[in-house]
RODO-2510 file (C-alpha; in nm, 4 decimals, decimal comma):
residues 165
     n   res          X          Y          Z
     1     m     4,1186    -1,7065     1,6150
     2     p     3,9934    -1,3539     1,6917
     3     h     3,6641    -1,2418     1,5455
     4     e     3,6991    -0,9300     1,3309
     5     c     3,3412    -0,8315     1,2381
     6     p     3,2349    -0,4879     1,3677
     7     v     3,0293    -0,4698     1,6848
     8     e     2,6637    -0,3793     1,6213
     9     a     2,3689    -0,2833     1,8401
    10     r     2,1722    -0,6063     1,7804
    11     s     2,3065    -0,9480     1,8617
    12     l     2,2034    -1,2976     1,7557
    13     e     2,1233    -1,3989     2,1107
    14     n     1,8278    -1,1570     2,1190
    15     l     1,6662    -1,2898     1,7997
    16     r     1,3672    -1,5200     1,7768
    17     c     1,3865    -1,8537     1,5969
    18     a     1,2439    -1,7193     1,2676
    19     e     1,4913    -1,4305     1,2679
    20     r     1,7836    -1,6634     1,3395
    21     f     1,6746    -1,8830     1,0505
    22     v     1,6837    -1,5885     0,8074
    23     v     2,0237    -1,4707     0,9330
    24     w     2,1606    -1,8257     0,9077
    25     a     2,0245    -1,8580     0,5511
    26     l     2,1781    -1,5227     0,4484
    27     r     2,5166    -1,6137     0,5897
    28     e     2,5141    -1,9711     0,4609
    29     w     2,4155    -1,8549     0,1110
    30     r     2,6920    -1,5926     0,1093
    31     l     2,9497    -1,8440     0,2298
    32     r     2,8538    -2,1053    -0,0293
    33     w     2,8059    -1,8495    -0,3086
    34     s     3,1612    -1,7239    -0,2593
    35     d     3,2672    -2,0898    -0,2974
    36     g     3,0802    -2,1085    -0,6307
    37     e     2,7705    -2,3054    -0,5196
    38     a     2,4465    -2,1723    -0,6713
    39     r     2,2004    -2,3869    -0,4691
    40     p     2,3937    -2,5121    -0,1648
    41     g     2,3072    -2,8532    -0,0215
    42     t     2,3467    -2,7194     0,3326
    43     l     2,0691    -2,4692     0,2651
    44     r     1,8483    -2,7418     0,1186
    45     c     1,8991    -2,9498     0,4331
    46     g     1,8344    -2,6527     0,6662
    47     f     1,5196    -2,5488     0,4827
    48     h     1,3966    -2,9083     0,4892
    49     h     1,4498    -2,9329     0,8673
    50     a     1,2669    -2,6023     0,9125
    51     n     0,9700    -2,7470     0,7174
    52     c     0,9966    -2,4800     0,4488
    53     g     1,1806    -2,6647     0,1739
    54     d     0,9618    -2,4906    -0,0845
    55     g     1,1133    -2,1609     0,0289
    56     l     1,4652    -2,2466    -0,0878
    57     t     1,4167    -2,1585    -0,4541
    58     p     1,2601    -1,8164    -0,3903
    59     f     1,5241    -1,7444    -0,1241
    60     c     1,8073    -1,8225    -0,3667
    61     d     1,6318    -1,6205    -0,6386
    62     f     1,6049    -1,3276    -0,3963
    63     m     1,9727    -1,3509    -0,3031
    64     e     2,0781    -1,3680    -0,6680
    65     a     1,8669    -1,0592    -0,7469
    66     l     2,0124    -0,8805    -0,4451
    67     v     2,3717    -0,9556    -0,5433
    68     a     2,3144    -0,8803    -0,9134
    69     g     2,1509    -0,5440    -0,8529
    70     t     2,3299    -0,4051    -0,5505
    71     r     2,4789    -0,0573    -0,5689
    72     r     2,7290    -0,1227    -0,2928
    73     p     2,8946    -0,4082    -0,1089
    74     l     2,6464    -0,5815     0,1204
    75     d     2,7353    -0,6504     0,4818
    76     v     2,6457    -1,0155     0,5363
    77     r     2,8519    -1,1405     0,8263
    78     c     3,0483    -1,4595     0,8787
    79     m     2,8811    -1,7583     1,0437
    80     n     3,0575    -1,6916     1,3754
    81     c     2,9619    -1,3263     1,4112
    82     p     2,7385    -1,2703     1,7156
    83     y     2,6078    -0,9402     1,5757
    84     i     2,3492    -0,8522     1,3115
    85     s     2,4731    -0,6165     1,0406
    86     p     2,2529    -0,3271     0,9251
    87     d     2,2009    -0,5045     0,5898
    88     e     2,0982    -0,8299     0,7606
    89     d     1,8646    -0,6289     0,9839
    90     r     1,7116    -0,4614     0,6784
    91     v     1,6456    -0,7996     0,5133
    92     l     1,4783    -0,9205     0,8357
    93     d     1,2552    -0,6133     0,8349
    94     a     1,1797    -0,6501     0,4625
    95     a     1,0867    -1,0174     0,5051
    96     a     0,8595    -0,9287     0,8005
    97     a     0,6871    -0,6679     0,5835
    98     a     0,6547    -0,9226     0,3010
    99     q     0,4884    -1,1721     0,5367
   100     r     0,2262    -0,9053     0,5998
   101     d     0,1777    -0,8276     0,2288
   102     r     0,3305    -0,4805     0,2702
   103     d     0,5185    -0,4841    -0,0596
   104     e     0,5621    -0,1066    -0,0598
   105     i     0,7526    -0,1259     0,2701
   106     t     0,9489    -0,4294     0,1507
   107     c     1,0500    -0,2448    -0,1656
   108     a     1,1459     0,0721     0,0230
   109     l     1,3694    -0,1262     0,2574
   110     l     1,5416    -0,3021    -0,0321
   111     m     1,6018     0,0299    -0,2096
   112     d     1,8734     0,1087     0,0431
   113     a     2,1006    -0,1315    -0,1470
   114     l     1,9160    -0,1654    -0,4785
   115     p     1,7903     0,0731    -0,7454
   116     r     1,4101     0,0959    -0,7587
   117     a     1,3709    -0,1418    -1,0555
   118     a     1,5957    -0,4074    -0,8983
   119     a     1,4163    -0,3717    -0,5635
   120     r     1,0805    -0,4266    -0,7331
   121     i     1,2169    -0,7419    -0,8978
   122     a     1,3583    -0,8715    -0,5665
   123     v     1,0295    -0,8201    -0,3791
   124     g     0,8579    -1,1147    -0,5532
   125     p     1,1026    -1,3878    -0,4527
   126     l     1,1469    -1,2379    -0,1045
   127     a     0,7695    -1,2385    -0,0541
   128     a     0,7429    -1,5998    -0,1750
   129     f     1,0197    -1,7016     0,0670
   130     a     0,8637    -1,5044     0,3539
   131     h     0,5230    -1,6646     0,2984
   132     k     0,6743    -2,0146     0,2869
   133     m     0,8412    -1,9364     0,6198
   134     a     0,5106    -1,8220     0,7686
   135     e     0,3342    -2,1346     0,6432
   136     a     0,5992    -2,3349     0,8306
   137     g     0,5265    -2,1383     1,1495
   138     l     0,8317    -1,9124     1,1187
   139     v     0,6637    -1,5753     1,1599
   140     l     0,8952    -1,2788     1,1831
   141     p     0,8190    -1,0114     1,4419
   142     r     0,7380    -0,6612     1,3257
   143     g     1,0519    -0,4603     1,2766
   144     p     1,0900    -0,0825     1,3050
   145     a     0,9368    -0,0273     0,9589
   146     l     0,6117    -0,1915     1,0757
   147     a     0,6096    -0,0634     1,4347
   148     g     0,3273     0,1844     1,3747
   149     d     0,1296    -0,0513     1,1509
   150     r    -0,1476    -0,1713     1,3825
   151     i    -0,3672    -0,3434     1,1221
   152     s    -0,1078    -0,5446     0,9334
   153     i    -0,1146    -0,9136     1,0214
   154     c     0,0848    -1,2009     0,8858
   155     r    -0,1149    -1,3595     0,6041
   156     s    -0,0394    -1,7126     0,7166
   157     t    -0,1478    -1,6656     1,0779
   158     n    -0,5099    -1,6588     0,9618
   159     p    -0,5449    -1,7342     0,5915
   160     g    -0,9186    -1,6626     0,6062
   161     i    -0,8619    -1,2921     0,6652
   162     a    -0,7472    -1,0622     0,3878
   163     l    -0,6711    -0,6973     0,4422
   164     m    -0,8614    -0,4936     0,1846
   165     q    -0,7239    -0,1542     0,0967
***
């Protein structure tokens, strides 16, 4: 069966483990949500094996907020697509910013698909999910939105340090 998703600049093969986990979760949630499952068992199992079972609820809450508030159709690819869509890439970048407590960057990235109020609502569950990932050792690399941010560190890499602004 031929694959029909558009070709993108970034591919799955170049992603780190934490990034692949997020992309898998996005795609699995979309697949199961379209089948009518609110809290898919496959996600529960995957989150458990990734040692971040506590992150499932905030992840699902984030996805529900994203779908409920979106201004346009979101491009979340099929499970077989070897490429990362711009929307999936934006969620990766937003989650990386959330791991570093950069809520203003997280919100700005989400505002591409969401109105400001909906983006501000979605930041909370995304941040909770991102921090649960970091606690499990799944730290996302800095994306383009954080490239110039030299002082931002992931909160869970050293919980004894807090960035004061």
